[in-house]
C-alpha positions in Angstrom: 15.6 27.6 70.4 12.0 26.6 71.2 11.3 23.9 73.9 7.9 22.2 73.3 6.2 19.9 75.8 3.2 17.6 75.2 1.8 16.4 78.5 -0.2 13.2 78.0 -1.9 11.0 80.5 0.8 8.3 80.2 3.9 10.1 78.9 5.3 13.6 78.5 7.0 14.1 75.1 9.4 17.0 74.7 11.3 18.4 71.7 13.8 21.1 71.2 13.5 23.1 67.9 16.0 25.3 66.1 13.7 27.1 63.7 11.7 24.4 61.9 14.2 21.6 62.7 13.7 19.4 65.7 17.2 18.8 67.3 16.3 16.5 70.1 13.3 14.6 71.5 12.8 13.2 75.0 10.1 11.2 76.7 9.3 10.7 80.4 6.5 9.1 82.4 3.7 11.6 83.4 4.0 11.6 87.2 1.5 13.8 89.1 3.7 13.6 92.2 6.9 15.1 90.7 8.0 18.4 92.2 9.1 21.4 90.2 12.7 20.6 91.1 12.4 17.1 89.8 11.1 18.4 86.5 13.7 21.1 86.4 16.6 18.8 87.0 15.3 16.4 84.4 15.2 19.2 81.8 18.7 20.4 82.7 20.0 16.8 82.4 18.4 16.5 78.9 19.9 19.7 77.7 23.3 18.8 79.2 23.3 15.4 77.5 22.5 17.2 74.2 25.3 19.8 74.8 22.7 22.5 74.9 23.0 25.5 77.2 19.7 26.5 78.9 20.5 30.0 77.9 20.0 28.9 74.3 16.3 28.2 75.0 14.4 31.3 74.0 10.8 30.1 74.6 8.7 27.3 75.9 5.2 26.1 74.8 3.1 23.4 76.5 0.0 21.4 75.6 -1.4 19.5 78.5 -4.4 17.2 79.2 -3.3 16.7 82.8 -4.2 19.8 84.8 -2.8 18.5 88.2 0.7 18.5 86.8 0.8 22.0 85.6 1.6 23.9 88.8 4.9 22.0 89.3 5.7 22.0 85.6 5.2 25.7 85.1 7.3 26.5 88.2 10.1 24.2 86.9 10.2 26.1 83.6 10.2 29.5 85.3 12.8 28.5 87.9 15.2 26.5 85.7 14.7 27.7 82.2 13.8 31.3 83.2 10.9 31.6 80.8 7.1 32.0 81.1 5.7 29.1 79.1 2.9 29.6 76.5 0.0 27.3 77.3 -2.2 26.0 74.5 -5.9 26.6 75.2 -9.0 27.8 73.3 -8.0 31.4 73.9 -4.8 31.1 71.8 -4.6 31.7 68.1 -4.5 28.4 66.2 -6.0 29.1 62.7 -8.7 26.5 63.5 -12.5 27.0 63.7 -13.8 24.8 66.5 -17.3 23.6 65.6 -17.8 21.7 68.9 -20.9 22.7 70.9 -18.4 23.6 73.7 -15.0 24.4 72.2 -13.4 24.5 75.7 -14.0 20.7 75.9 -11.6 20.0 73.0 -8.3 18.7 74.4 -5.1 20.7 73.8 -3.5 17.6 72.2 -6.3 17.3 69.7 -6.1 21.0 68.8 -2.3 20.8 68.4 -2.6 17.7 66.2 -5.2 19.4 64.0 -3.1 22.6 63.6 -0.1 20.6 62.4 -2.1 18.4 60.1 -3.8 21.4 58.4 -0.4 23.0 57.7 1.4 19.8 56.7 -1.2 17.9 54.8 -4.3 20.1 54.2 -7.7 19.1 52.9 -10.3 16.9 54.6 -8.7 14.6 57.2 -9.3 12.2 60.0 -6.6 12.2 62.7 -6.2 9.1 64.8 -4.1 9.4 67.9 -3.2 6.1 69.6 -2.6 7.3 73.1 -4.0 6.5 76.6 -7.3 7.1 74.9 -7.6 6.7 71.1 -9.1 9.8 69.5 -10.5 10.3 66.0 -10.8 13.9 64.9 -12.6 15.1 61.8 -11.1 18.2 60.0 -12.7 19.9 57.0 -10.8 21.3 54.0 -11.5 24.8 55.5 -9.5 24.1 58.7 -12.7 23.5 60.7 -12.6 21.1 63.6 -15.8 19.2 63.1 -15.7 16.9 66.2 -14.6 13.4 66.8 -14.7 10.1 68.6 -13.0 9.1 71.9 -12.3 5.4 72.7 -10.5 3.6 75.5 -6.9 3.1 74.4 -5.8 -0.5 73.8 -3.7 -0.5 77.0 -6.7 0.6 79.0 -8.8 -2.2 77.4 -6.0 -4.7 78.3 -5.8 -3.5 81.9 -9.6 -3.7 82.3 -9.6 -7.3 80.9 -6.9 -8.3 83.3 -8.4 -6.6 86.3 -12.0 -7.7 85.8 -11.5 -11.3 84.6 -9.9 -13.3 87.4 -8.4 -16.1 85.4 -7.1 -14.1 82.5 -3.4 -13.2 82.6 -1.8 -9.9 81.8 -0.1 -10.1 78.3 2.2 -8.1 76.2 0.7 -6.4 73.2 2.4 -8.5 70.5 1.0 -9.6 67.1 0.0 -13.2 67.1 0.6 -15.3 64.0 -3.1 -16.0 63.5 -6.4 -14.5 64.5 -7.6 -17.8 66.0 -5.5 -18.2 69.1 -4.3 -21.6 70.2 -3.9 -20.6 73.8 -5.2 -18.0 76.2 -2.3 -15.5 75.8 -2.5 -15.6 72.0 -6.3 -15.3 72.1 -6.1 -12.2 74.2 -3.4 -10.7 72.0 -5.6 -11.4 68.9 -8.6 -9.8 70.5 -6.7 -6.7 71.5 -4.8 -6.1 68.3 -7.2 -7.3 65.6 -10.3 -6.3 67.5 -8.9 -2.8 67.8 -8.0 -2.7 64.1 -11.6 -3.6 63.3 -12.8 -0.8 65.5 -10.5 1.7 63.7 -11.7 0.5 60.2 -15.3 0.8 61.2 -15.1 4.2 62.7 -13.0 5.6 59.9 -15.5 4.2 57.3 -18.5 5.7 59.2 -16.7 9.1 59.7 -15.8 9.4 56.1 -19.5 8.8 55.1 -20.7 11.3 57.6 -18.2 14.0 56.6 -19.1 13.6 52.9 -15.9 15.0 51.4 -13.8 13.5 48.6 -10.3 12.2 49.2 -10.3 12.3 53.0 -6.8 11.5 54.3 -6.4 9.4 57.4 -3.3 10.3 59.5 -2.2 8.3 62.5 0.0 9.5 65.4 0.8 8.3 68.9 2.9 5.6 70.5 1.0 2.6 69.0 0.2 4.1 65.6 2.8 2.1 63.7 1.6 -1.2 65.1 -2.0 -0.7 64.1 -1.4 1.1 60.8 0.6 -2.0 59.6 -2.6 -4.1 60.0 -5.0 -1.9 58.0 -5.4 0.0 54.7 -7.6 2.5 56.4 -4.6 4.7 57.5 -2.8 6.6 54.8 0.1 8.2 56.8 1.9 7.8 60.1 3.3 11.0 61.6 5.1 10.5 64.9 6.0 14.1 65.4 2.5 15.6 64.6 2.0 17.0 68.1 5.5 18.5 68.5 5.1 20.1 65.0 1.7 21.5 66.0 3.3 23.1 69.1 6.0 24.7 67.0 3.4 26.1 64.5 1.1 27.5 67.3 4.1 29.2 69.0 5.1 30.8 65.7 1.5 32.0 65.2 1.4 33.6 68.6 5.0 34.7 69.3 
């Protein structure tokens, strides 16, 4: 079995694969202060709850955008799972051609998403990942990573609004009934949700024009993908397991 770990700024998402089939998925808060033992015990509890013996785990692969967490995480894997993890970076085989001016700047999560999308969907694509930051990645039909856009995630925007505007309350990210809010809470919710949808539509439109390909597919992933995709026709598909699939594919390329 293959244990895959996607370390994001807000959450760590983990999956256990038997071949090409994901058997279990888990999610935990990304905590820079966790020790290797805390990580290791969490992994063991996950496996035990799924009736999986740690001896059945044959390999581990990690994609991380949080360098400070890696020392404890790697030690946990070596001490508890008894494996040396494969770490996704620009020196690993991915099948992608990175056309960034500095390929080392491309986040591991963006590389992994692109690898999965190329194998699963193919063709010209825009990948929209609704995470702590929202990223837009342009992929050519020849599996070339063309570059992209990075925006503050909607939760970052909400936190900034609450922290910098003294009289505005913190609100839940719910869909209001109308765009024109009848009170402060609904007005904020409208601005966050529909304002962000407008941003997505504009960026996708401009990216498609600049890429210049026919039939560019737009694929959304990340925790808030379904909420935003339901409000716009700019997104063609939602794929909640894109990153985990990419990790599996990259491991198979390099194993």
